[in-house]
N, C-alpha and C positions, 0 to 999 in steps of 0.2 A: 480397604479399597482405594483409599487419599492416599494412605502411605503406598502407597502400587504405583500407583500414578505419578507423584513427587519423584520415584525412586528412578519411573525411567522417563522423565523429564530431565532431570538433572545426568543421568546416563547419555540421553541423547545430546545434551549441551556439549559434554565433556568429551563425546566424539567427533562434534561439530569443530570445536574448538581443537581437535587434533589433525583434522580434517584442513582445516586452513591455513595452520600455522606449519603442516607437516606439507605441504603443495607451494610452498612460498608466494602464498598469493599476497602476501604484504596487510596494509591497508589502504592501497589504490581501492577496491571495489567496494568498500567504505564510502569513500567518496564519490563513487559514481551512484550509489545506491542514495546517501543522504541528496544528491542532485535529483536523480527521479523523484523520491520523496518531497521536494521542495516545488518541484513544478508539478508533481501531481495535485498537491493542495494550491497552487497558484491557479491552474487549471480550472479547477472546482470554483474556485473564488472568482474566476472571471464570468464563468456559467451564472452563477448567484447573483452578482452584482451587475451584470453587465445590463440588464434593464430588456434585453432582446425579447424574454419573453417571462413576462410579470407572473405570472402563476407556478414556474416552477423553482422549486429551491432543494438543492442537492444537499444533503448533511454533510458537514468535513467530519467523520466516525475513521475508527480503524479499516472498518471495512471496503469503506469509497476508496477511502486513499490507497489501501492495498490494491483493490481492482487498479486502479488510475496508475497506479506506482507500478505493477507490470506490464497491462496492456498501452499505455501511454495517452496519446489523446482520442485514440480509438475506446479507451477505457471512458473516457468524459464522454463522450459522444452515449456508447451504451447506457451508463449510467442517466443520460439526459432521454434518449430514446423508451427506456424502461419507466421511469419516473411519470412521461406522458403517458403512454399506454398503460401502464397497472394505474397508476393515482389519479 
C-alpha cells in the first residue's frame, strides 16, 4: 500500500512539472508564492506578538501558513476567529 501511494505521489509530481514547464509559466509564479508565504508568516507573527489579544496564540505550522497563504488577510482573521470561538 505504501509503495502504491509513493508511486502516485511521484507520478503526480512528474505530471505537475510537465504542466508547469509546458505552459511556459517560468519561475515568476514561484516568486509570487514565496512572497505570499512570507507575508502569511508575518501576519500570524503580528497577531501572536502584538499584545492586542493576550490569550490568543496561533501556532505557525504548515496548516496555518497554508490557509493564510491561500486566503490572505481574511485567512488570518479566520484563524483568529476560530481560535477565539473554539478554544
